PDB file of the backbone (N, CA, C, O) and the ligand in Angstrom, with CONECT records:
HET     ZN  A 101       1
ATOM      1  N   UNK A   1     238.692 190.871  25.313  1.00  0.00           N
ATOM      2  CA  UNK A   1     238.285 192.250  25.074  1.00  0.00           C
ATOM      3  C   UNK A   1     239.488 193.069  24.620  1.00  0.00           C
ATOM      4  O   UNK A   1     240.587 192.923  25.154  1.00  0.00           O
ATOM      5  N   UNK A   2     239.282 193.878  23.690  1.00  0.00           N
ATOM      6  CA  UNK A   2     240.348 194.722  23.178  1.00  0.00           C
ATOM      7  C   UNK A   2     240.007 196.183  23.481  1.00  0.00           C
ATOM      8  O   UNK A   2     239.084 196.762  22.908  1.00  0.00           O
ATOM      9  N   UNK A   3     240.792 196.759  24.406  1.00  0.00           N
ATOM     10  CA  UNK A   3     240.517 198.141  24.796  1.00  0.00           C
ATOM     11  C   UNK A   3     241.434 199.159  24.130  1.00  0.00           C
ATOM     12  O   UNK A   3     241.542 200.301  24.577  1.00  0.00           O
ATOM     13  N   UNK A   4     242.093 198.731  23.053  1.00  0.00           N
ATOM     14  CA  UNK A   4     242.966 199.701  22.403  1.00  0.00           C
ATOM     15  C   UNK A   4     242.131 200.802  21.756  1.00  0.00           C
ATOM     16  O   UNK A   4     241.019 200.565  21.285  1.00  0.00           O
ATOM     17  N   UNK A   5     242.671 201.968  21.745  1.00  0.00           N
ATOM     18  CA  UNK A   5     241.930 203.099  21.200  1.00  0.00           C
ATOM     19  C   UNK A   5     240.959 203.620  22.225  1.00  0.00           C
ATOM     20  O   UNK A   5     240.968 203.157  23.365  1.00  0.00           O
ATOM     21  N   UNK A   6     240.116 204.573  21.857  1.00  0.00           N
ATOM     22  CA  UNK A   6     239.213 205.149  22.843  1.00  0.00           C
ATOM     23  C   UNK A   6     238.039 204.209  23.084  1.00  0.00           C
ATOM     24  O   UNK A   6     237.573 203.523  22.175  1.00  0.00           O
ATOM     25  N   UNK A   7     237.576 204.195  24.322  1.00  0.00           N
ATOM     26  CA  UNK A   7     236.457 203.324  24.685  1.00  0.00           C
ATOM     27  C   UNK A   7     235.161 203.877  24.090  1.00  0.00           C
ATOM     28  O   UNK A   7     234.947 205.090  24.078  1.00  0.00           O
ATOM     29  N   UNK A   8     234.306 202.993  23.600  1.00  0.00           N
ATOM     30  CA  UNK A   8     233.047 203.467  23.005  1.00  0.00           C
ATOM     31  C   UNK A   8     232.003 203.795  24.065  1.00  0.00           C
ATOM     32  O   UNK A   8     230.900 203.249  24.056  1.00  0.00           O
ATOM     33  N   UNK A   9     232.366 204.696  24.982  1.00  0.00           N
ATOM     34  CA  UNK A   9     231.425 205.057  26.043  1.00  0.00           C
ATOM     35  C   UNK A   9     230.974 206.501  25.887  1.00  0.00           C
ATOM     36  O   UNK A   9     231.686 207.346  25.345  1.00  0.00           O
ATOM     37  N   UNK A  10     229.778 206.753  26.375  1.00  0.00           N
ATOM     38  CA  UNK A  10     229.185 208.071  26.271  1.00  0.00           C
ATOM     39  C   UNK A  10     228.407 208.343  27.540  1.00  0.00           C
ATOM     40  O   UNK A  10     227.652 207.487  28.000  1.00  0.00           O
ATOM     41  N   UNK A  11     228.581 209.526  28.113  1.00  0.00           N
ATOM     42  CA  UNK A  11     227.713 209.949  29.206  1.00  0.00           C
ATOM     43  C   UNK A  11     226.441 210.471  28.555  1.00  0.00           C
ATOM     44  O   UNK A  11     226.436 211.538  27.941  1.00  0.00           O
ATOM     45  N   UNK A  12     225.365 209.706  28.697  1.00  0.00           N
ATOM     46  CA  UNK A  12     224.106 210.055  28.031  1.00  0.00           C
ATOM     47  C   UNK A  12     223.585 211.417  28.472  1.00  0.00           C
ATOM     48  O   UNK A  12     222.783 212.032  27.768  1.00  0.00           O
ATOM     49  N   UNK A  13     224.040 211.898  29.647  1.00  0.00           N
ATOM     50  CA  UNK A  13     223.577 213.200  30.123  1.00  0.00           C
ATOM     51  C   UNK A  13     224.101 214.354  29.261  1.00  0.00           C
ATOM     52  O   UNK A  13     223.472 215.409  29.181  1.00  0.00           O
ATOM     53  N   UNK A  14     225.237 214.152  28.628  1.00  0.00           N
ATOM     54  CA  UNK A  14     225.822 215.237  27.823  1.00  0.00           C
ATOM     55  C   UNK A  14     224.874 215.737  26.732  1.00  0.00           C
ATOM     56  O   UNK A  14     224.512 216.914  26.727  1.00  0.00           O
ATOM     57  N   UNK A  15     224.464 214.857  25.806  1.00  0.00           N
ATOM     58  CA  UNK A  15     223.534 215.332  24.779  1.00  0.00           C
ATOM     59  C   UNK A  15     222.186 215.768  25.327  1.00  0.00           C
ATOM     60  O   UNK A  15     221.532 216.633  24.745  1.00  0.00           O
ATOM     61  N   UNK A  16     221.755 215.167  26.462  1.00  0.00           N
ATOM     62  CA  UNK A  16     220.471 215.560  27.052  1.00  0.00           C
ATOM     63  C   UNK A  16     220.550 216.988  27.577  1.00  0.00           C
ATOM     64  O   UNK A  16     219.688 217.815  27.280  1.00  0.00           O
ATOM     65  N   UNK A  17     221.596 217.274  28.363  1.00  0.00           N
ATOM     66  CA  UNK A  17     221.751 218.621  28.928  1.00  0.00           C
ATOM     67  C   UNK A  17     221.926 219.641  27.802  1.00  0.00           C
ATOM     68  O   UNK A  17     221.367 220.737  27.851  1.00  0.00           O
ATOM     69  N   UNK A  18     222.702 219.268  26.798  1.00  0.00           N
ATOM     70  CA  UNK A  18     222.912 220.167  25.674  1.00  0.00           C
ATOM     71  C   UNK A  18     221.587 220.497  24.977  1.00  0.00           C
ATOM     72  O   UNK A  18     221.323 221.651  24.637  1.00  0.00           O
ATOM     73  N   UNK A  19     220.766 219.474  24.771  1.00  0.00           N
ATOM     74  CA  UNK A  19     219.481 219.668  24.085  1.00  0.00           C
ATOM     75  C   UNK A  19     218.533 220.521  24.915  1.00  0.00           C
ATOM     76  O   UNK A  19     217.849 221.393  24.378  1.00  0.00           O
ATOM     77  N   UNK A  20     218.487 220.273  26.232  1.00  0.00           N
ATOM     78  CA  UNK A  20     217.580 221.033  27.099  1.00  0.00           C
ATOM     79  C   UNK A  20     218.038 222.493  27.193  1.00  0.00           C
ATOM     80  O   UNK A  20     217.214 223.407  27.169  1.00  0.00           O
ATOM     81  N   UNK A  21     219.346 222.705  27.299  1.00  0.00           N
ATOM     82  CA  UNK A  21     219.894 224.064  27.333  1.00  0.00           C
ATOM     83  C   UNK A  21     219.545 224.814  26.050  1.00  0.00           C
ATOM     84  O   UNK A  21     219.105 225.963  26.080  1.00  0.00           O
ATOM     85  N   UNK A  22     219.748 224.144  24.945  1.00  0.00           N
ATOM     86  CA  UNK A  22     219.456 224.728  23.633  1.00  0.00           C
ATOM     87  C   UNK A  22     217.974 225.106  23.529  1.00  0.00           C
ATOM     88  O   UNK A  22     217.623 226.217  23.131  1.00  0.00           O
ATOM     89  N   UNK A  23     217.123 224.152  23.898  1.00  0.00           N
ATOM     90  CA  UNK A  23     215.681 224.305  23.753  1.00  0.00           C
ATOM     91  C   UNK A  23     215.109 225.396  24.668  1.00  0.00           C
ATOM     92  O   UNK A  23     214.315 226.229  24.233  1.00  0.00           O
ATOM     93  N   UNK A  24     215.523 225.377  25.936  1.00  0.00           N
ATOM     94  CA  UNK A  24     214.894 226.251  26.934  1.00  0.00           C
ATOM     95  C   UNK A  24     215.597 227.582  27.148  1.00  0.00           C
ATOM     96  O   UNK A  24     214.983 228.536  27.624  1.00  0.00           O
ATOM     97  N   UNK A  25     216.873 227.658  26.803  1.00  0.00           N
ATOM     98  CA  UNK A  25     217.609 228.890  27.085  1.00  0.00           C
ATOM     99  C   UNK A  25     218.172 229.571  25.847  1.00  0.00           C
ATOM    100  O   UNK A  25     218.082 230.792  25.720  1.00  0.00           O
ATOM    101  N   UNK A  26     218.749 228.800  24.936  1.00  0.00           N
ATOM    102  CA  UNK A  26     219.390 229.422  23.770  1.00  0.00           C
ATOM    103  C   UNK A  26     218.337 229.896  22.771  1.00  0.00           C
ATOM    104  O   UNK A  26     218.343 231.056  22.359  1.00  0.00           O
ATOM    105  N   UNK A  27     217.435 228.997  22.385  1.00  0.00           N
ATOM    106  CA  UNK A  27     216.407 229.342  21.393  1.00  0.00           C
ATOM    107  C   UNK A  27     215.463 230.427  21.880  1.00  0.00           C
ATOM    108  O   UNK A  27     214.990 231.245  21.090  1.00  0.00           O
ATOM    109  N   UNK A  28     215.185 230.439  23.188  1.00  0.00           N
ATOM    110  CA  UNK A  28     214.250 231.415  23.734  1.00  0.00           C
ATOM    111  C   UNK A  28     214.924 232.777  23.948  1.00  0.00           C
ATOM    112  O   UNK A  28     214.246 233.777  24.188  1.00  0.00           O
ATOM    113  N   UNK A  29     216.259 232.811  23.859  1.00  0.00           N
ATOM    114  CA  UNK A  29     216.987 234.068  23.983  1.00  0.00           C
ATOM    115  C   UNK A  29     216.962 234.675  25.380  1.00  0.00           C
ATOM    116  O   UNK A  29     217.131 235.886  25.528  1.00  0.00           O
ATOM    117  N   UNK A  30     216.753 233.844  26.418  1.00  0.00           N
ATOM    118  CA  UNK A  30     216.689 234.402  27.773  1.00  0.00           C
ATOM    119  C   UNK A  30     218.035 234.394  28.503  1.00  0.00           C
ATOM    120  O   UNK A  30     218.130 234.867  29.635  1.00  0.00           O
ATOM    121  N   UNK A  31     219.069 233.860  27.857  1.00  0.00           N
ATOM    122  CA  UNK A  31     220.399 233.902  28.483  1.00  0.00           C
ATOM    123  C   UNK A  31     220.929 235.334  28.388  1.00  0.00           C
ATOM    124  O   UNK A  31     220.781 235.997  27.361  1.00  0.00           O
ATOM    125  N   UNK A  32     221.548 235.798  29.474  1.00  0.00           N
ATOM    126  CA  UNK A  32     222.148 237.133  29.443  1.00  0.00           C
ATOM    127  C   UNK A  32     223.277 237.157  28.431  1.00  0.00           C
ATOM    128  O   UNK A  32     223.463 238.140  27.713  1.00  0.00           O
ATOM    129  N   UNK A  33     224.030 236.064  28.380  1.00  0.00           N
ATOM    130  CA  UNK A  33     225.106 235.964  27.408  1.00  0.00           C
ATOM    131  C   UNK A  33     225.088 234.558  26.817  1.00  0.00           C
ATOM    132  O   UNK A  33     225.127 233.568  27.547  1.00  0.00           O
ATOM    133  N   UNK A  34     225.028 234.482  25.519  1.00  0.00           N
ATOM    134  CA  UNK A  34     224.975 233.180  24.859  1.00  0.00           C
ATOM    135  C   UNK A  34     226.277 232.830  24.162  1.00  0.00           C
ATOM    136  O   UNK A  34     226.281 232.057  23.204  1.00  0.00           O
ATOM    137  N   UNK A  35     227.389 233.397  24.638  1.00  0.00           N
ATOM    138  CA  UNK A  35     228.670 233.090  24.009  1.00  0.00           C
ATOM    139  C   UNK A  35     229.063 231.639  24.309  1.00  0.00           C
ATOM    140  O   UNK A  35     228.539 231.026  25.240  1.00  0.00           O
ATOM    141  N   UNK A  36     229.978 231.105  23.520  1.00  0.00           N
ATOM    142  CA  UNK A  36     230.352 229.698  23.662  1.00  0.00           C
ATOM    143  C   UNK A  36     230.922 229.390  25.040  1.00  0.00           C
ATOM    144  O   UNK A  36     230.689 228.310  25.584  1.00  0.00           O
ATOM    145  N   UNK A  37     231.669 230.338  25.605  1.00  0.00           N
ATOM    146  CA  UNK A  37     232.278 230.125  26.916  1.00  0.00           C
ATOM    147  C   UNK A  37     231.193 229.982  27.990  1.00  0.00           C
ATOM    148  O   UNK A  37     231.257 229.076  28.821  1.00  0.00           O
ATOM    149  N   UNK A  38     230.213 230.863  27.972  1.00  0.00           N
ATOM    150  CA  UNK A  38     229.139 230.796  28.962  1.00  0.00           C
ATOM    151  C   UNK A  38     228.304 229.535  28.789  1.00  0.00           C
ATOM    152  O   UNK A  38     227.941 228.890  29.773  1.00  0.00           O
ATOM    153  N   UNK A  39     227.998 229.180  27.543  1.00  0.00           N
ATOM    154  CA  UNK A  39     227.206 227.972  27.299  1.00  0.00           C
ATOM    155  C   UNK A  39     227.959 226.733  27.781  1.00  0.00           C
ATOM    156  O   UNK A  39     227.375 225.832  28.384  1.00  0.00           O
ATOM    157  N   UNK A  40     229.275 226.702  27.505  1.00  0.00           N
ATOM    158  CA  UNK A  40     230.089 225.566  27.941  1.00  0.00           C
ATOM    159  C   UNK A  40     230.132 225.492  29.467  1.00  0.00           C
ATOM    160  O   UNK A  40     230.001 224.411  30.041  1.00  0.00           O
ATOM    161  N   UNK A  41     230.316 226.645  30.128  1.00  0.00           N
ATOM    162  CA  UNK A  41     230.378 226.653  31.591  1.00  0.00           C
ATOM    163  C   UNK A  41     229.058 226.197  32.211  1.00  0.00           C
ATOM    164  O   UNK A  41     229.059 225.478  33.210  1.00  0.00           O
ATOM    165  N   UNK A  42     227.943 226.607  31.630  1.00  0.00           N
ATOM    166  CA  UNK A  42     226.622 226.184  32.118  1.00  0.00           C
ATOM    167  C   UNK A  42     226.474 224.670  31.942  1.00  0.00           C
ATOM    168  O   UNK A  42     225.991 223.964  32.826  1.00  0.00           O
ATOM    169  N   UNK A  43     226.905 224.201  30.779  1.00  0.00           N
ATOM    170  CA  UNK A  43     226.839 222.768  30.475  1.00  0.00           C
ATOM    171  C   UNK A  43     227.670 221.956  31.472  1.00  0.00           C
ATOM    172  O   UNK A  43     227.206 220.947  32.002  1.00  0.00           O
ATOM    173  N   UNK A  44     228.909 222.410  31.721  1.00  0.00           N
ATOM    174  CA  UNK A  44     229.809 221.680  32.618  1.00  0.00           C
ATOM    175  C   UNK A  44     229.290 221.690  34.047  1.00  0.00           C
ATOM    176  O   UNK A  44     229.320 220.665  34.727  1.00  0.00           O
ATOM    177  N   UNK A  45     228.816 222.843  34.505  1.00  0.00           N
ATOM    178  CA  UNK A  45     228.316 222.947  35.868  1.00  0.00           C
ATOM    179  C   UNK A  45     227.085 222.058  36.064  1.00  0.00           C
ATOM    180  O   UNK A  45     226.960 221.380  37.084  1.00  0.00           O
ATOM    181  N   UNK A  46     226.191 222.065  35.098  1.00  0.00           N
ATOM    182  CA  UNK A  46     224.999 221.213  35.173  1.00  0.00           C
ATOM    183  C   UNK A  46     225.386 219.745  35.202  1.00  0.00           C
ATOM    184  O   UNK A  46     224.867 218.974  36.009  1.00  0.00           O
ATOM    185  N   UNK A  47     226.302 219.359  34.318  1.00  0.00           N
ATOM    186  CA  UNK A  47     226.713 217.957  34.235  1.00  0.00           C
ATOM    187  C   UNK A  47     227.382 217.494  35.528  1.00  0.00           C
ATOM    188  O   UNK A  47     227.226 216.340  35.928  1.00  0.00           O
ATOM    189  N   UNK A  48     228.117 218.380  36.175  1.00  0.00           N
ATOM    190  CA  UNK A  48     228.787 218.019  37.426  1.00  0.00           C
ATOM    191  C   UNK A  48     227.807 217.814  38.565  1.00  0.00           C
ATOM    192  O   UNK A  48     228.136 217.158  39.554  1.00  0.00           O
ATOM    193  N   UNK A  49     226.616 218.361  38.442  1.00  0.00           N
ATOM    194  CA  UNK A  49     225.613 218.205  39.496  1.00  0.00           C
ATOM    195  C   UNK A  49     224.603 217.105  39.212  1.00  0.00           C
ATOM    196  O   UNK A  49     223.777 216.770  40.061  1.00  0.00           O
ATOM    197  N   UNK A  50     224.676 216.556  38.028  1.00  0.00           N
ATOM    198  CA  UNK A  50     223.722 215.513  37.653  1.00  0.00           C
ATOM    199  C   UNK A  50     224.405 214.147  37.682  1.00  0.00           C
ATOM    200  O   UNK A  50     225.607 214.043  37.440  1.00  0.00           O
ATOM    201  N   UNK A  51     223.635 213.105  37.980  1.00  0.00           N
ATOM    202  CA  UNK A  51     224.239 211.769  37.940  1.00  0.00           C
ATOM    203  C   UNK A  51     224.657 211.433  36.508  1.00  0.00           C
ATOM    204  O   UNK A  51     223.992 211.811  35.543  1.00  0.00           O
ATOM    205  N   UNK A  52     225.762 210.724  36.396  1.00  0.00           N
ATOM    206  CA  UNK A  52     226.193 210.320  35.055  1.00  0.00           C
ATOM    207  C   UNK A  52     225.465 209.034  34.682  1.00  0.00           C
ATOM    208  O   UNK A  52     225.184 208.188  35.531  1.00  0.00           O
ATOM    209  N   UNK A  53     225.175 208.913  33.426  1.00  0.00           N
ATOM    210  CA  UNK A  53     224.559 207.686  32.915  1.00  0.00           C
ATOM    211  C   UNK A  53     225.376 207.226  31.737  1.00  0.00           C
ATOM    212  O   UNK A  53     225.124 207.597  30.590  1.00  0.00           O
ATOM    213  N   UNK A  54     226.379 206.395  32.050  1.00  0.00           N
ATOM    214  CA  UNK A  54     227.228 205.939  30.964  1.00  0.00           C
ATOM    215  C   UNK A  54     226.545 204.847  30.159  1.00  0.00           C
ATOM    216  O   UNK A  54     225.876 203.961  30.692  1.00  0.00           O
ATOM    217  N   UNK A  55     226.740 204.949  28.878  1.00  0.00           N
ATOM    218  CA  UNK A  55     226.162 203.973  27.973  1.00  0.00           C
ATOM    219  C   UNK A  55     227.153 203.767  26.838  1.00  0.00           C
ATOM    220  O   UNK A  55     228.057 204.577  26.632  1.00  0.00           O
ATOM    221  N   UNK A  56     226.974 202.690  26.115  1.00  0.00           N
ATOM    222  CA  UNK A  56     227.814 202.494  24.946  1.00  0.00           C
ATOM    223  C   UNK A  56     227.429 203.539  23.908  1.00  0.00           C
ATOM    224  O   UNK A  56     226.246 203.798  23.688  1.00  0.00           O
ATOM    225  N   UNK A  57     228.417 204.127  23.280  1.00  0.00           N
ATOM    226  CA  UNK A  57     228.099 205.165  22.296  1.00  0.00           C
ATOM    227  C   UNK A  57     227.292 204.596  21.130  1.00  0.00           C
ATOM    228  O   UNK A  57     226.582 205.332  20.444  1.00  0.00           O
ATOM    229  N   UNK A  58     227.401 203.287  20.907  1.00  0.00           N
ATOM    230  CA  UNK A  58     226.611 202.670  19.836  1.00  0.00           C
ATOM    231  C   UNK A  58     225.117 202.601  20.168  1.00  0.00           C
ATOM    232  O   UNK A  58     224.261 202.697  19.288  1.00  0.00           O
ATOM    233  N   UNK A  59     224.827 202.432  21.471  1.00  0.00           N
ATOM    234  CA  UNK A  59     223.412 202.343  21.856  1.00  0.00           C
ATOM    235  C   UNK A  59     222.922 203.684  22.373  1.00  0.00           C
ATOM    236  O   UNK A  59     221.816 203.786  22.904  1.00  0.00           O
ATOM    237  N   UNK A  60     223.720 204.681  22.221  1.00  0.00           N
ATOM    238  CA  UNK A  60     223.429 205.980  22.833  1.00  0.00           C
ATOM    239  C   UNK A  60     222.089 206.556  22.483  1.00  0.00           C
ATOM    240  O   UNK A  60     221.378 207.059  23.352  1.00  0.00           O
ATOM    241  N   UNK A  61     221.735 206.491  21.229  1.00  0.00           N
ATOM    242  CA  UNK A  61     220.550 207.220  20.796  1.00  0.00           C
ATOM    243  C   UNK A  61     219.256 206.734  21.442  1.00  0.00           C
ATOM    244  O   UNK A  61     218.457 207.531  21.935  1.00  0.00           O
ATOM    245  N   UNK A  62     219.063 205.423  21.432  1.00  0.00           N
ATOM    246  CA  UNK A  62     217.840 204.859  22.028  1.00  0.00           C
ATOM    247  C   UNK A  62     217.793 205.138  23.522  1.00  0.00           C
ATOM    248  O   UNK A  62     216.747 205.473  24.079  1.00  0.00           O
ATOM    249  N   UNK A  63     218.947 204.993  24.155  1.00  0.00           N
ATOM    250  CA  UNK A  63     219.037 205.224  25.602  1.00  0.00           C
ATOM    251  C   UNK A  63     218.708 206.675  25.929  1.00  0.00           C
ATOM    252  O   UNK A  63     217.940 206.968  26.845  1.00  0.00           O
ATOM    253  N   UNK A  64     219.306 207.564  25.163  1.00  0.00           N
ATOM    254  CA  UNK A  64     219.097 208.991  25.378  1.00  0.00           C
ATOM    255  C   UNK A  64     217.631 209.362  25.185  1.00  0.00           C
ATOM    256  O   UNK A  64     217.060 210.101  25.986  1.00  0.00           O
ATOM    257  N   UNK A  65     217.029 208.848  24.122  1.00  0.00           N
ATOM    258  CA  UNK A  65     215.615 209.147  23.864  1.00  0.00           C
ATOM    259  C   UNK A  65     214.743 208.661  25.012  1.00  0.00           C
ATOM    260  O   UNK A  65     213.832 209.362  25.453  1.00  0.00           O
ATOM    261  N   UNK A  66     215.030 207.450  25.492  1.00  0.00           N
ATOM    262  CA  UNK A  66     214.245 206.882  26.585  1.00  0.00           C
ATOM    263  C   UNK A  66     214.321 207.782  27.812  1.00  0.00           C
ATOM    264  O   UNK A  66     213.326 207.979  28.509  1.00  0.00           O
ATOM    265  N   UNK A  67     215.531 208.336  28.077  1.00  0.00           N
ATOM    266  CA  UNK A  67     215.681 209.187  29.247  1.00  0.00           C
ATOM    267  C   UNK A  67     215.115 210.573  29.032  1.00  0.00           C
ATOM    268  O   UNK A  67     214.536 211.180  29.933  1.00  0.00           O
ATOM    269  N   UNK A  68     215.295 211.054  27.829  1.00  0.00           N
ATOM    270  CA  UNK A  68     214.839 212.408  27.548  1.00  0.00           C
ATOM    271  C   UNK A  68     213.318 212.491  27.646  1.00  0.00           C
ATOM    272  O   UNK A  68     212.761 213.543  27.963  1.00  0.00           O
ATOM    273  N   UNK A  69     212.657 211.373  27.372  1.00  0.00           N
ATOM    274  CA  UNK A  69     211.199 211.338  27.400  1.00  0.00           C
ATOM    275  C   UNK A  69     210.658 211.130  28.807  1.00  0.00           C
ATOM    276  O   UNK A  69     209.451 211.211  29.035  1.00  0.00           O
ATOM    277  N   UNK A  70     211.565 210.858  29.754  1.00  0.00           N
ATOM    278  CA  UNK A  70     211.151 210.671  31.132  1.00  0.00           C
ATOM    279  C   UNK A  70     210.978 212.051  31.779  1.00  0.00           C
ATOM    280  O   UNK A  70     211.948 212.796  31.918  1.00  0.00           O
ATOM    281  N   UNK A  71     209.734 212.394  32.179  1.00  0.00           N
ATOM    282  CA  UNK A  71     209.481 213.762  32.684  1.00  0.00           C
ATOM    283  C   UNK A  71     210.279 214.102  33.940  1.00  0.00           C
ATOM    284  O   UNK A  71     210.701 215.244  34.117  1.00  0.00           O
ATOM    285  N   UNK A  72     210.488 213.109  34.817  1.00  0.00           N
ATOM    286  CA  UNK A  72     211.250 213.345  36.046  1.00  0.00           C
ATOM    287  C   UNK A  72     212.692 213.745  35.714  1.00  0.00           C
ATOM    288  O   UNK A  72     213.223 214.722  36.242  1.00  0.00           O
ATOM    289  N   UNK A  73     213.303 212.967  34.833  1.00  0.00           N
ATOM    290  CA  UNK A  73     214.674 213.227  34.398  1.00  0.00           C
ATOM    291  C   UNK A  73     214.779 214.614  33.767  1.00  0.00           C
ATOM    292  O   UNK A  73     215.708 215.376  34.035  1.00  0.00           O
ATOM    293  N   UNK A  74     213.797 214.914  32.923  1.00  0.00           N
ATOM    294  CA  UNK A  74     213.814 216.191  32.226  1.00  0.00           C
ATOM    295  C   UNK A  74     213.701 217.359  33.209  1.00  0.00           C
ATOM    296  O   UNK A  74     214.343 218.394  33.029  1.00  0.00           O
ATOM    297  N   UNK A  75     212.881 217.185  34.250  1.00  0.00           N
ATOM    298  CA  UNK A  75     212.735 218.272  35.212  1.00  0.00           C
ATOM    299  C   UNK A  75     213.989 218.397  36.079  1.00  0.00           C
ATOM    300  O   UNK A  75     214.352 219.506  36.472  1.00  0.00           O
ATOM    301  N   UNK A  76     214.658 217.280  36.384  1.00  0.00           N
ATOM    302  CA  UNK A  76     215.937 217.329  37.118  1.00  0.00           C
ATOM    303  C   UNK A  76     216.986 218.093  36.312  1.00  0.00           C
ATOM    304  O   UNK A  76     217.702 218.942  36.844  1.00  0.00           O
ATOM    305  N   UNK A  77     217.062 217.775  35.029  1.00  0.00           N
ATOM    306  CA  UNK A  77     218.027 218.415  34.138  1.00  0.00           C
ATOM    307  C   UNK A  77     217.743 219.918  34.066  1.00  0.00           C
ATOM    308  O   UNK A  77     218.653 220.742  34.164  1.00  0.00           O
ATOM    309  N   UNK A  78     216.484 220.250  33.895  1.00  0.00           N
ATOM    310  CA  UNK A  78     216.097 221.653  33.773  1.00  0.00           C
ATOM    311  C   UNK A  78     216.416 222.423  35.056  1.00  0.00           C
ATOM    312  O   UNK A  78     216.863 223.569  35.009  1.00  0.00           O
ATOM    313  N   UNK A  79     216.181 221.781  36.200  1.00  0.00           N
ATOM    314  CA  UNK A  79     216.464 222.424  37.487  1.00  0.00           C
ATOM    315  C   UNK A  79     217.969 222.719  37.630  1.00  0.00           C
ATOM    316  O   UNK A  79     218.360 223.805  38.059  1.00  0.00           O
ATOM    317  N   UNK A  80     218.797 221.737  37.264  1.00  0.00           N
ATOM    318  CA  UNK A  80     220.253 221.936  37.364  1.00  0.00           C
ATOM    319  C   UNK A  80     220.736 223.015  36.397  1.00  0.00           C
ATOM    320  O   UNK A  80     221.607 223.815  36.737  1.00  0.00           O
ATOM    321  N   UNK A  81     220.175 223.034  35.210  1.00  0.00           N
ATOM    322  CA  UNK A  81     220.570 224.052  34.237  1.00  0.00           C
ATOM    323  C   UNK A  81     220.173 225.439  34.753  1.00  0.00           C
ATOM    324  O   UNK A  81     220.943 226.393  34.637  1.00  0.00           O
ATOM    325  N   UNK A  82     218.977 225.544  35.318  1.00  0.00           N
ATOM    326  CA  UNK A  82     218.504 226.823  35.852  1.00  0.00           C
ATOM    327  C   UNK A  82     219.451 227.336  36.935  1.00  0.00           C
ATOM    328  O   UNK A  82     219.777 228.522  36.973  1.00  0.00           O
ATOM    329  N   UNK A  83     219.893 226.425  37.822  1.00  0.00           N
ATOM    330  CA  UNK A  83     220.843 226.799  38.874  1.00  0.00           C
ATOM    331  C   UNK A  83     222.182 227.218  38.264  1.00  0.00           C
ATOM    332  O   UNK A  83     222.780 228.210  38.681  1.00  0.00           O
ATOM    333  N   UNK A  84     222.643 226.456  37.279  1.00  0.00           N
ATOM    334  CA  UNK A  84     223.933 226.739  36.634  1.00  0.00           C
ATOM    335  C   UNK A  84     223.899 228.094  35.926  1.00  0.00           C
ATOM    336  O   UNK A  84     224.873 228.846  35.965  1.00  0.00           O
ATOM    337  N   UNK A  85     222.778 228.397  35.284  1.00  0.00           N
ATOM    338  CA  UNK A  85     222.636 229.677  34.585  1.00  0.00           C
ATOM    339  C   UNK A  85     222.788 230.826  35.587  1.00  0.00           C
ATOM    340  O   UNK A  85     223.471 231.812  35.308  1.00  0.00           O
ATOM    341  N   UNK A  86     222.149 230.693  36.752  1.00  0.00           N
ATOM    342  CA  UNK A  86     222.253 231.736  37.792  1.00  0.00           C
ATOM    343  C   UNK A  86     223.706 231.954  38.198  1.00  0.00           C
ATOM    344  O   UNK A  86     224.178 233.088  38.281  1.00  0.00           O
ATOM    345  N   UNK A  87     224.412 230.843  38.451  1.00  0.00           N
ATOM    346  CA  UNK A  87     225.809 230.921  38.900  1.00  0.00           C
ATOM    347  C   UNK A  87     226.689 231.572  37.826  1.00  0.00           C
ATOM    348  O   UNK A  87     227.469 232.477  38.125  1.00  0.00           O
ATOM    349  N   UNK A  88     226.565 231.120  36.603  1.00  0.00           N
ATOM    350  CA  UNK A  88     227.422 231.626  35.522  1.00  0.00           C
ATOM    351  C   UNK A  88     227.091 233.080  35.181  1.00  0.00           C
ATOM    352  O   UNK A  88     227.980 233.866  34.854  1.00  0.00           O
ATOM    353  N   UNK A  89     225.816 233.426  35.257  1.00  0.00           N
ATOM    354  CA  UNK A  89     225.458 234.818  34.943  1.00  0.00           C
ATOM    355  C   UNK A  89     225.969 235.790  36.006  1.00  0.00           C
ATOM    356  O   UNK A  89     226.255 236.950  35.709  1.00  0.00           O
ATOM    357  N   UNK A  90     226.080 235.306  37.249  1.00  0.00           N
ATOM    358  CA  UNK A  90     226.637 236.151  38.311  1.00  0.00           C
ATOM    359  C   UNK A  90     228.136 236.340  38.141  1.00  0.00           C
ATOM    360  O   UNK A  90     228.675 237.422  38.375  1.00  0.00           O
ATOM    361  N   UNK A  91     228.805 235.250  37.722  1.00  0.00           N
ATOM    362  CA  UNK A  91     230.261 235.300  37.569  1.00  0.00           C
ATOM    363  C   UNK A  91     230.683 234.725  36.227  1.00  0.00           C
ATOM    364  O   UNK A  91     231.277 233.648  36.179  1.00  0.00           O
ATOM    365  N   UNK A  92     230.390 235.418  35.146  1.00  0.00           N
ATOM    366  CA  UNK A  92     230.792 234.880  33.835  1.00  0.00           C
ATOM    367  C   UNK A  92     232.309 234.848  33.690  1.00  0.00           C
ATOM    368  O   UNK A  92     233.006 235.724  34.202  1.00  0.00           O
ATOM    369  N   UNK A  93     232.818 233.834  32.991  1.00  0.00           N
ATOM    370  CA  UNK A  93     234.270 233.705  32.848  1.00  0.00           C
ATOM    371  C   UNK A  93     234.747 234.177  31.485  1.00  0.00           C
ATOM    372  O   UNK A  93     235.934 234.090  31.170  1.00  0.00           O
ATOM    373  N   UNK A  94     233.810 234.681  30.667  1.00  0.00           N
ATOM    374  CA  UNK A  94     234.227 235.171  29.349  1.00  0.00           C
ATOM    375  C   UNK A  94     235.027 236.463  29.494  1.00  0.00           C
ATOM    376  O   UNK A  94     234.979 237.115  30.538  1.00  0.00           O
ATOM    377  N   UNK A  95     235.754 236.827  28.458  1.00  0.00           N
ATOM    378  CA  UNK A  95     236.549 238.058  28.533  1.00  0.00           C
ATOM    379  C   UNK A  95     235.713 239.283  28.201  1.00  0.00           C
ATOM    380  O   UNK A  95     236.225 240.402  28.216  1.00  0.00           O
TER     381      UNK A  95
HETATM  382 ZN    ZN A 101     229.523 234.950  27.779  1.00  0.00          ZN2+
END
């Protein structure tokens, strides 16, 4: 095995959380602040509370789709994002 360079690994939760945040909060315009700092903080807080699902970045897409289509997973993600939004909106770190 040759591990030189960056490992082809991906936390499948990253694109999932990003997509759910975009779909349910950004597009709907219900975020109090949609600046990049707040969106990033919501993303990071949600990801820290969710289990990681590492996958090879090459197989990422199929894996992500399979998980994104799982209603239980989607509701877990949405619940964590909802909690993160509350926390960040109370104490935003933007200037
Ligand atoms: Zn902000």
